[in-house]
BARO-446693 format. One record per residue: residue in one letter; x, y, z of N, C-alpha, C in turn. Coordinates in steps of 0.1 Angstrom, whole numbers, padded with zeros to 4 digits, always signed. Example, Ala and Ser with C-alpha at 12.3 -4.5 7.8 and 13.67 -1.06 7.14 Angstrom:
A+0132-0057+0078+0123-0045+0078+0132-0033+0078
S+0128-0022+0071+0137-0011+0071+0129+0000+0079
This chain:
M+0008-0012+0000+0000+0000+0000+0009+0012+0000
S+0005+0022-0008+0013+0035-0008+0012+0042+0005
L+0023+0048+0009+0023+0056+0021+0014+0068+0019
K+0007+0072+0030-0002+0084+0029+0005+0096+0035
F+0001+0108+0031+0006+0120+0036-0005+0129+0041
A-0002+0135+0053-0011+0144+0059-0004+0157+0063
Y-0011+0167+0066-0005+0179+0071-0013+0185+0083
W-0006+0191+0092-0012+0198+0103-0019+0211+0097
V-0031+0212+0100-0038+0225+0096-0035+0235+0107
P-0029+0247+0102-0025+0257+0112-0037+0266+0116
N-0047+0259+0123-0059+0267+0128-0057+0273+0141
V-0044+0274+0146-0041+0283+0157-0029+0292+0152
S-0029+0304+0159-0018+0313+0154-0005+0309+0159
G+0006+0314+0153+0019+0311+0157+0026+0300+0149
G+0019+0294+0140+0026+0284+0132+0028+0271+0140
L+0037+0263+0135+0039+0249+0140+0052+0249+0149
V+0058+0260+0151+0070+0260+0160+0068+0271+0170
I+0074+0269+0182+0073+0279+0193+0085+0288+0192
S+0085+0297+0182+0097+0304+0178+0093+0318+0173
K+0101+0328+0175+0098+0341+0170+0104+0343+0156
I+0109+0333+0150+0114+0334+0137+0103+0338+0128
P+0105+0346+0118+0094+0350+0109+0088+0337+0102
Q+0075+0336+0102+0068+0325+0096+0058+0330+0086
R+0058+0325+0074+0048+0329+0064+0037+0319+0065
T+0030+0318+0076+0020+0309+0079+0008+0316+0086
G-0003+0316+0080-0015+0322+0086-0024+0312+0093
W-0033+0317+0101-0042+0308+0108-0057+0310+0104
S-0060+0320+0096-0074+0324+0093-0081+0313+0084
Y-0094+0314+0083-0101+0305+0074-0096+0307+0059
D-0094+0320+0055-0090+0322+0041-0076+0316+0039
D-0067+0317+0048-0054+0311+0047-0055+0296+0046
N-0063+0290+0055-0064+0275+0055-0072+0270+0043
A-0081+0277+0038-0088+0273+0025-0077+0272+0014
R-0069+0282+0014-0058+0282+0003-0048+0270+0005
Y-0044+0268+0018-0035+0257+0020-0041+0243+0017
A-0054+0242+0020-0061+0229+0018-0062+0226+0003
K-0065+0236-0005-0066+0234-0020-0052+0231-0025
L-0042+0238-0020-0028+0235-0025-0023+0222-0021
A-0026+0217-0008-0022+0204-0004-0029+0193-0012
E-0041+0195-0015-0048+0185-0023-0042+0183-0036
E-0039+0194-0042-0032+0194-0056-0018+0188-0055
A-0012+0190-0043+0002+0185-0041+0003+0170-0038
G-0008+0164-0036-0008+0149-0033-0010+0145-0019
F-0014+0154-0010-0017+0151+0004-0031+0145+0004
E-0033+0134+0012-0046+0127+0014-0053+0131+0026
Y-0047+0136+0036-0053+0139+0049-0049+0153+0054
A-0057+0159+0062-0054+0172+0069-0059+0170+0084
L-0051+0173+0093-0054+0172+0108-0056+0186+0114
L-0068+0188+0118-0072+0201+0125-0070+0200+0140
Q-0063+0209+0146-0060+0209+0160-0072+0213+0168
T-0072+0208+0181-0083+0213+0190-0076+0221+0200
R-0080+0234+0201-0074+0243+0211-0085+0254+0213
F-0087+0257+0226-0098+0267+0229-0092+0279+0237
I-0081+0276+0244-0075+0287+0252-0060+0287+0249
A-0054+0299+0248-0040+0300+0244-0031+0292+0252
S-0022+0286+0246-0010+0279+0252+0001+0279+0242
Y+0013+0278+0247+0026+0279+0239+0025+0290+0228
G+0019+0302+0232+0019+0313+0223+0008+0314+0213
A+0000+0304+0213-0011+0303+0202-0023+0311+0207
E-0022+0324+0204-0032+0333+0210-0046+0332+0204
N-0047+0329+0191-0059+0328+0184-0062+0313+0179
Q-0074+0309+0181-0077+0295+0177-0090+0294+0169
L-0091+0286+0159-0104+0283+0152-0108+0268+0156
E-0120+0266+0159-0125+0253+0163-0124+0243+0151
A-0120+0231+0154-0116+0221+0144-0128+0216+0135
I-0139+0212+0141-0150+0206+0133-0156+0217+0124
T-0158+0229+0129-0164+0239+0121-0155+0243+0110
L-0143+0244+0112-0133+0248+0101-0132+0236+0091
A-0133+0224+0096-0132+0212+0087-0144+0213+0077
A-0156+0217+0082-0167+0218+0073-0165+0228+0062
G-0159+0240+0066-0155+0250+0056-0145+0245+0046
L-0135+0237+0051-0125+0232+0041-0131+0221+0032
A-0141+0214+0038-0147+0204+0029-0154+0210+0017
A-0159+0222+0019-0167+0228+0008-0158+0233-0003
V-0144+0235+0000-0135+0240-0011-0126+0229-0015
T-0127+0217-0011-0119+0206-0015-0127+0194-0021
E-0121+0185-0027-0128+0174-0033-0123+0160-0029
K-0111+0159-0025-0105+0146-0021-0099+0145-0007
L-0095+0157-0002-0088+0157+0011-0097+0152+0022
K-0091+0142+0030-0098+0136+0042-0095+0145+0054
L-0105+0149+0061-0104+0160+0071-0106+0153+0085
I-0095+0153+0093-0094+0148+0106-0096+0159+0116
A-0108+0159+0122-0111+0170+0132-0107+0165+0146
A-0099+0172+0153-0095+0168+0167-0106+0172+0177
V-0109+0164+0186-0119+0166+0196-0114+0162+0210
L-0118+0170+0220-0114+0168+0234-0125+0163+0242
P-0126+0150+0245-0136+0145+0255-0135+0153+0268
G-0146+0154+0274-0146+0162+0287-0152+0176+0284
L-0151+0181+0272-0158+0194+0269-0170+0191+0260
W-0172+0179+0256-0183+0175+0247-0189+0162+0251
H-0202+0160+0247-0208+0147+0248-0206+0140+0235
P-0204+0127+0236-0201+0119+0223-0213+0120+0213
G-0225+0120+0219-0237+0121+0210-0237+0134+0201
T-0233+0145+0208-0232+0157+0201-0221+0157+0190
I-0210+0151+0193-0199+0150+0184-0202+0140+0173
A-0209+0129+0176-0213+0120+0165-0221+0127+0155
K-0230+0135+0159-0238+0143+0150-0230+0153+0142
A-0221+0160+0148-0213+0170+0141-0204+0163+0131
I-0198+0152+0134-0189+0145+0125-0197+0139+0114
T-0209+0134+0117-0217+0129+0106-0221+0140+0096
T-0224+0152+0102-0227+0163+0093-0215+0167+0084
L-0203+0166+0090-0191+0168+0082-0189+0157+0071
D-0193+0145+0075-0193+0134+0065-0203+0137+0053
Q-0214+0143+0057-0224+0146+0046-0219+0157+0037
I-0213+0167+0043-0208+0179+0035-0197+0174+0026
S-0188+0165+0031-0176+0161+0024-0178+0149+0016
H-0190+0143+0016-0193+0130+0009-0183+0119+0013
G-0182+0117+0026-0174+0106+0031-0160+0108+0034
R-0156+0121+0037-0142+0124+0039-0139+0129+0054
A-0148+0125+0063-0147+0129+0077-0139+0119+0085
A-0131+0124+0094-0124+0115+0104-0123+0123+0117
I-0119+0116+0128-0119+0123+0141-0106+0118+0148
N-0100+0128+0155-0088+0125+0163-0092+0128+0178
I-0091+0118+0186-0095+0119+0200-0083+0123+0208
V-0084+0135+0214-0073+0140+0222-0077+0139+0237
S-0070+0131+0245-0075+0129+0258-0072+0140+0268
G-0063+0149+0264-0061+0162+0271-0049+0162+0280
W-0040+0171+0277-0028+0174+0285-0029+0187+0291
F-0037+0196+0286-0037+0210+0290-0048+0213+0301
K-0044+0213+0313-0053+0215+0325-0060+0229+0324
G-0052+0239+0318-0058+0253+0317-0071+0254+0310
E-0073+0245+0300-0086+0246+0293-0097+0241+0302
F-0095+0230+0309-0106+0225+0318-0108+0234+0329
H-0098+0240+0335-0099+0249+0346-0106+0262+0341
G-0103+0267+0329-0108+0279+0324-0123+0278+0322
F-0128+0266+0317-0142+0264+0315-0149+0257+0326
G-0143+0256+0338-0150+0251+0350-0153+0237+0349
E-0145+0229+0342-0147+0215+0341-0137+0207+0349
P-0141+0195+0355-0131+0188+0363-0119+0183+0355
W-0108+0182+0361-0096+0177+0355-0093+0163+0361
L-0093+0153+0353-0092+0139+0357-0078+0135+0357
D-0075+0125+0365-0061+0118+0365-0059+0113+0351
H-0046+0110+0349-0042+0106+0335-0050+0094+0330
N-0050+0083+0337-0056+0071+0332-0071+0072+0331
E-0077+0081+0340-0091+0083+0339-0095+0091+0327
R-0086+0100+0322-0088+0107+0310-0089+0097+0298
Y-0081+0087+0298-0081+0077+0287-0093+0067+0289
R-0097+0064+0301-0109+0056+0303-0121+0064+0297
R-0122+0077+0300-0132+0085+0294-0132+0085+0279
S-0120+0087+0273-0118+0087+0259-0123+0074+0252
E-0120+0063+0259-0124+0050+0253-0139+0049+0253
E-0146+0053+0264-0160+0053+0264-0166+0062+0253
F-0159+0074+0251-0163+0084+0241-0163+0077+0227
I-0153+0070+0224-0151+0063+0211-0162+0052+0210
R-0164+0045+0220-0174+0034+0219-0188+0039+0216
V-0191+0051+0222-0204+0057+0220-0205+0062+0205
L-0194+0068+0201-0194+0073+0187-0197+0062+0177
K-0189+0051+0179-0190+0040+0169-0204+0033+0170
E-0209+0032+0182-0223+0026+0183-0233+0035+0176
L-0232+0048+0178-0242+0057+0171-0240+0057+0156
W-0228+0055+0151-0226+0055+0137-0229+0042+0130
T-0230+0031+0138-0232+0018+0131-0244+0011+0136
E-0250+0014+0147-0262+0007+0152-0275+0015+0150
E-0286+0009+0150-0299+0016+0149-0301+0025+0161
E-0298+0021+0173-0299+0029+0185-0287+0026+0194
S-0284+0036+0202-0273+0034+0212-0279+0034+0226
S-0275+0023+0233-0278+0022+0247-0265+0018+0254
F-0259+0028+0260-0245+0026+0265-0245+0030+0280
R-0239+0021+0288-0238+0023+0302-0223+0024+0306
G-0218+0035+0309-0204+0037+0313-0203+0045+0325
D-0191+0047+0329-0188+0056+0341-0189+0070+0338
F-0187+0074+0325-0186+0088+0321-0198+0092+0312
Y-0203+0082+0304-0214+0086+0294-0224+0075+0294
R-0237+0079+0292-0248+0070+0291-0257+0075+0279
T-0262+0065+0272-0272+0068+0262-0284+0058+0264
N-0296+0062+0261-0308+0055+0264-0316+0053+0251
G-0313+0043+0243-0320+0041+0231-0319+0052+0221
A-0308+0059+0221-0306+0071+0212-0304+0067+0198
P-0313+0072+0189-0312+0070+0174-0301+0080+0169
H-0296+0077+0157-0287+0086+0150-0289+0085+0135
K-0296+0095+0130-0299+0095+0116-0296+0109+0111
P-0291+0111+0099-0286+0100+0090-0273+0094+0095
K-0270+0082+0090-0257+0076+0093-0247+0082+0083
P-0235+0082+0087-0224+0087+0078-0223+0078+0065
H-0219+0084+0054-0217+0077+0042-0206+0067+0044
V-0195+0071+0051-0184+0062+0055-0182+0064+0070
V-0181+0052+0077-0179+0053+0092-0166+0061+0094
P-0166+0072+0100-0153+0080+0102-0143+0072+0110
P-0130+0071+0104-0120+0065+0112-0116+0073+0124
V-0112+0066+0134-0108+0072+0147-0093+0072+0149
F-0087+0084+0150-0073+0085+0153-0071+0089+0167
Q-0059+0085+0173-0055+0090+0186-0040+0089+0187
G-0035+0096+0197-0021+0095+0200-0019+0091+0215
G-0006+0094+0220-0003+0091+0234+0007+0080+0235
N+0017+0082+0244+0028+0072+0246+0026+0063+0257
S+0017+0066+0267+0016+0059+0279+0010+0045+0277
S+0011+0037+0287+0004+0023+0286-0011+0025+0284
A-0017+0034+0291-0031+0036+0290-0035+0040+0276
A-0027+0049+0269-0030+0053+0256-0028+0042+0246
R-0018+0034+0248-0015+0022+0239-0026+0012+0240
E-0030+0009+0252-0041-0001+0254-0054+0004+0248
M-0057+0017+0250-0069+0022+0244-0069+0021+0229
A-0058+0025+0223-0056+0023+0208-0059+0009+0204
A-0053+0000+0211-0054-0014+0207-0069-0019+0208
R-0076-0014+0217-0090-0018+0219-0100-0012+0209
V-0098+0002+0207-0110+0009+0200-0106+0018+0189
S-0093+0022+0187-0090+0032+0177-0086+0025+0164
D-0086+0033+0153-0083+0027+0140-0069+0032+0136
W-0064+0043+0140-0051+0048+0137-0044+0053+0150
Y-0031+0050+0151-0023+0055+0163-0013+0064+0158
F-0014+0077+0163-0004+0087+0160+0007+0087+0170
M+0020+0089+0164+0032+0089+0173+0039+0102+0172
N+0043+0108+0183+0051+0120+0183+0064+0117+0176
G+0072+0127+0172+0085+0125+0165+0094+0116+0174
N+0102+0108+0167+0110+0098+0174+0121+0093+0164
T+0129+0084+0170+0139+0077+0161+0132+0065+0155
V+0139+0059+0145+0133+0047+0139+0131+0036+0149
D+0141+0034+0158+0139+0024+0168+0128+0027+0178
G+0126+0040+0181+0115+0044+0190+0102+0041+0183
F+0101+0044+0170+0088+0041+0163+0086+0026+0163
R+0096+0019+0160+0095+0004+0158+0089-0002+0171
E+0094+0003+0182+0090-0003+0195+0075+0000+0197
Q+0071+0012+0194+0057+0015+0196+0048+0007+0187
I+0052+0006+0174+0044-0001+0165+0043-0016+0169
E+0054-0022+0173+0053-0036+0177+0045-0038+0189
D+0046-0029+0199+0038-0031+0211+0023-0029+0209
V+0019-0018+0202+0005-0016+0200-0001-0026+0190
S+0007-0031+0180+0002-0041+0171-0001-0054+0179
K+0009-0058+0187+0007-0070+0195-0005-0069+0204
Q-0007-0058+0211-0019-0056+0219-0032-0057+0211
A-0032-0050+0199-0044-0050+0191-0047-0064+0186
A-0037-0072+0183-0039-0086+0178-0046-0094+0189
S-0043-0091+0201-0049-0099+0212-0064-0097+0213
Y-0069-0086+0207-0083-0083+0206-0089-0086+0192
G-0080-0092+0183-0084-0096+0170-0085-0083+0161
R-0077-0073+0164-0078-0061+0156-0064-0057+0150
Q-0065-0048+0140-0053-0043+0134-0054-0028+0134
L-0043-0021+0136-0043-0006+0135-0034-0001+0124
K-0035+0011+0120-0026+0018+0111-0018+0028+0119
F-0006+0032+0115+0002+0041+0123+0007+0053+0115
G+0006+0064+0122+0011+0077+0116+0022+0083+0125
V+0031+0090+0119+0042+0096+0127+0042+0111+0124
N+0045+0119+0134+0046+0133+0133+0060+0137+0128
A+0061+0147+0119+0074+0151+0114+0073+0166+0110
F+0083+0174+0114+0084+0187+0109+0094+0187+0097
V+0090+0192+0086+0097+0190+0073+0104+0203+0069
I+0117+0201+0067+0125+0212+0061+0133+0207+0049
V+0128+0210+0037+0135+0206+0025+0141+0218+0018
R+0154+0217+0016+0161+0227+0009+0170+0221-0002
D+0177+0229-0010+0185+0224-0020+0197+0216-0015
T+0202+0220-0003+0214+0213+0003+0210+0210+0017
E+0217+0199+0023+0214+0196+0037+0218+0207+0046
E+0229+0214+0043+0234+0225+0051+0224+0236+0052
E+0217+0239+0041+0207+0250+0041+0195+0245+0050
A+0191+0233+0049+0180+0228+0057+0184+0228+0072
R+0196+0224+0075+0201+0224+0089+0202+0238+0094
Q+0205+0248+0086+0206+0262+0091+0192+0267+0094
V+0182+0263+0086+0169+0267+0089+0165+0262+0103
L+0168+0249+0106+0165+0244+0119+0173+0251+0130
R+0185+0254+0128+0193+0262+0138+0187+0276+0140
D+0182+0282+0130+0176+0295+0131+0163+0294+0139
I+0155+0284+0136+0142+0282+0144+0145+0281+0159
I+0155+0273+0162+0158+0271+0176+0164+0283+0182
H+0173+0290+0175+0179+0302+0179+0169+0313+0183
Y+0158+0314+0176+0148+0324+0178+0136+0318+0186
A+0138+0307+0193+0127+0301+0201+0123+0310+0212
D+0110+0309+0215+0104+0317+0226+0106+0310+0239
P+0116+0313+0247+0119+0305+0259+0107+0304+0269
E+0100+0316+0271+0089+0316+0280+0078+0307+0276
A+0075+0307+0263+0064+0299+0258+0068+0284+0258
V+0080+0281+0254+0085+0267+0254+0085+0262+0268
D+0090+0270+0278+0090+0265+0292+0075+0263+0297
G+0066+0272+0293+0052+0271+0297+0046+0258+0292
F+0049+0255+0279+0045+0242+0273+0051+0230+0281
R+0064+0231+0283+0071+0220+0290+0064+0218+0304
S+0061+0228+0311+0056+0226+0325+0042+0220+0324
Q+0034+0224+0314+0020+0218+0313+0021+0203+0309
V+0030+0199+0300+0030+0185+0296+0036+0177+0306
Q+0046+0182+0313+0052+0174+0324+0042+0172+0335
F+0035+0182+0338+0024+0181+0349+0014+0170+0345
A+0010+0171+0332+0000+0161+0328+0006+0147+0328
G+0018+0145+0323+0025+0132+0323+0028+0126+0336
K+0031+0134+0346+0034+0129+0359+0022+0122+0366
S+0010+0125+0361-0002+0118+0367-0004+0104+0362
S+0004+0100+0352+0003+0086+0347+0011+0077+0356
P+0007+0064+0356+0014+0054+0365+0029+0054+0362
E+0033+0056+0350+0047+0056+0346+0054+0069+0350
R+0047+0079+0355+0052+0092+0359+0058+0099+0347
E+0054+0096+0335+0059+0104+0324+0048+0104+0313
G+0049+0113+0304+0039+0114+0293+0046+0114+0280
M+0039+0120+0270+0044+0120+0256+0057+0127+0254
W+0060+0137+0263+0072+0145+0261+0082+0143+0272
A+0082+0131+0278+0091+0129+0290+0105+0129+0286
N+0109+0125+0274+0123+0125+0270+0126+0136+0260
S+0119+0147+0260+0121+0158+0251+0129+0169+0257
N+0139+0174+0250+0147+0185+0256+0141+0198+0250
F+0148+0209+0254+0143+0222+0250+0141+0223+0235
E+0151+0219+0227+0151+0220+0213+0140+0212+0207
D+0137+0200+0212+0126+0191+0208+0113+0198+0209
L+0111+0205+0221+0098+0211+0224+0095+0224+0216
V+0105+0229+0209+0102+0241+0201+0092+0237+0190
Q+0093+0224+0186+0082+0219+0177+0074+0210+0186
Y+0061+0214+0189+0054+0209+0201+0050+0194+0200
N+0052+0187+0189+0050+0173+0188+0063+0166+0184
D+0074+0171+0189+0087+0165+0187+0090+0162+0172
G+0085+0171+0163+0087+0168+0149+0101+0168+0144
F+0110+0176+0151+0124+0176+0146+0130+0162+0147
K+0126+0154+0157+0132+0141+0160+0131+0132+0148
T+0121+0133+0141+0118+0123+0130+0128+0124+0119
G+0134+0136+0117+0146+0137+0108+0142+0140+0094
L+0131+0146+0091+0128+0149+0077+0133+0163+0073
I+0146+0164+0075+0153+0177+0073+0165+0174+0064
G+0166+0181+0052+0177+0179+0043+0172+0181+0029
T+0178+0174+0019+0174+0175+0005+0162+0167+0003
A+0155+0169-0009+0144+0161-0012+0147+0146-0012
E+0159+0143-0018+0163+0129-0018+0165+0123-0004
Q+0172+0130+0005+0174+0126+0018+0161+0124+0026
V+0152+0133+0024+0139+0132+0031+0131+0120+0025
A+0131+0118+0012+0124+0107+0007+0129+0094+0012
D+0143+0093+0013+0149+0080+0018+0145+0078+0032
R+0144+0088+0040+0140+0087+0054+0126+0082+0055
I+0117+0088+0046+0103+0084+0046+0102+0069+0043
L+0109+0064+0033+0109+0050+0029+0114+0041+0041
A+0123+0046+0049+0128+0038+0060+0117+0037+0071
L+0109+0048+0072+0098+0047+0081+0087+0037+0076
K+0084+0038+0064+0075+0028+0058+0079+0014+0060
A+0092+0011+0059+0097-0002+0061+0095-0008+0074
I+0093+0000+0085+0090-0005+0098+0076-0005+0102
G+0067-0002+0092+0053-0003+0094+0045+0010+0096
V+0052+0021+0092+0045+0034+0092+0036+0035+0080
D+0023+0040+0082+0014+0041+0071+0011+0055+0067
L+0014+0065+0075+0011+0079+0072+0022+0088+0078
I+0026+0098+0071+0035+0109+0076+0027+0121+0078
L+0026+0126+0090+0019+0138+0094+0029+0150+0094
T+0028+0159+0085+0038+0169+0083+0034+0183+0088
G+0044+0190+0093+0043+0204+0096+0054+0212+0089
F+0052+0225+0086+0061+0233+0078+0063+0247+0085
L+0074+0253+0081+0076+0267+0085+0068+0277+0077
H+0070+0277+0064+0063+0286+0055+0053+0278+0047
Y+0040+0278+0051+0031+0268+0046+0029+0268+0031
E+0027+0279+0025+0024+0279+0011+0035+0274+0003
E+0047+0279+0004+0058+0275-0004+0063+0261+0000
D+0063+0258+0013+0068+0245+0017+0059+0233+0013
I+0045+0235+0014+0036+0225+0009+0038+0223-0006
R+0039+0233-0013+0041+0232-0028+0054+0225-0031
A+0065+0228-0024+0078+0222-0026+0078+0207-0023
F+0071+0204-0012+0070+0190-0007+0062+0182-0018
G+0052+0188-0023+0044+0181-0034+0051+0179-0047
E+0060+0189-0050+0067+0189-0063+0080+0180-0062
K+0086+0180-0050+0100+0174-0050+0100+0161-0042
V+0092+0160-0031+0093+0148-0022+0083+0137-0026
I+0071+0141-0027+0061+0130-0029+0063+0123-0042
P+0067+0129-0053+0070+0121-0065+0082+0112-0063
L+0092+0116-0056+0104+0108-0053+0100+0096-0045
V+0091+0098-0035+0086+0087-0027+0079+0077-0035
R+0070+0082-0044+0062+0073-0052+0071+0065-0062
K+0082+0072-0067+0091+0065-0076+0099+0054-0069
K+0103+0057-0056+0111+0047-0048+0102+0036-0044
E+0089+0039-0041+0079+0028-0037+0078+0019-0049
A+0076+0024-0061+0074+0016-0073+0086+0007-0076
A+0098+0013-0074+0111+0005-0076+0112-0006-0066
L+0108-0004-0053+0109-0014-0043+0099-0025-0046
L+0087-0021-0051+0077-0031-0054+0081-0040-0066
S+0087-0033-0076+0091-0040-0088+0102-0050-0084
A+0112-0046-0075+0123-0055-0071+0118-0067-0063
S+0107-0064-0055+0102-0075-0047+0094-0086-0055
T+0090-0082-0067+0082-0092-0075+0090-0099-0086
V+0103-0095-0086+0112-0101-0096+0116-0115-0091
């Protein structure tokens, strides 16, 4: 199967790095409509819209994910739209209806990313209770079970610790049952993915780090008679020479916003310490890693188009199904990735397939 490409929708201000380096990346609807059409033309299959309601790591302005996804659905034809949702601020029945509506608008291109929540400030700001780490994942699992029941059954009657439904109908049904994405490094996150999710997102990491996660989650999923697909986060810097690309990375880190990075670090460390392992998704991230808030530098898609394509094929070889990309200057970097990298990946995939059938 060909590797899939996705991009982070910049529906929060400040771009995809916590840095004061100039970024030609906007967050408005008009900006994002332009990026979505460009990404679709460039060969991207998915777009992931972030969920954020209160400013963190310098992201002062935010657009809500599902609403924006509906707007982007109206100006695209093929792009699959993954709207991130935060259980605890919504009821799954409400979100099931919203995502079904997105499915209707997009003619089957809706998907959902369940974010169990690391940012206590949002819950505190809206007067909602903040649960312990594993409780947040238990709630998310119930949320997913209710979603899938509403999307596939005539009625939903669910009895959980967090959500209940009582013979609730759900019409119309989606054209295509929306796939469920999730992330998280902890045991609770991996176990939840194995039981109920369709895709497992991983923060930036080394090849060995990705391999360990894929093998662990796959083994757990197999014990339930299930299979998952895997996506990795990567911040992409493609330039004519490796030195040029590395200099861009050095510049991003040089102009990092220390106050915002430290604020982000304190929030994620606080959230992670409530897990039984006493660590979360960013436990092994240093200051430079956290400048890209999903450890995207670690994945190593930094260099020439050829180098980046080879690195992508190495990720595919260990079981990665999707590359989730972020960029510094969205318009030109998305276009360059589509013109220079994706065709190289497709060419290398075809060569590998041909060699394997000889």
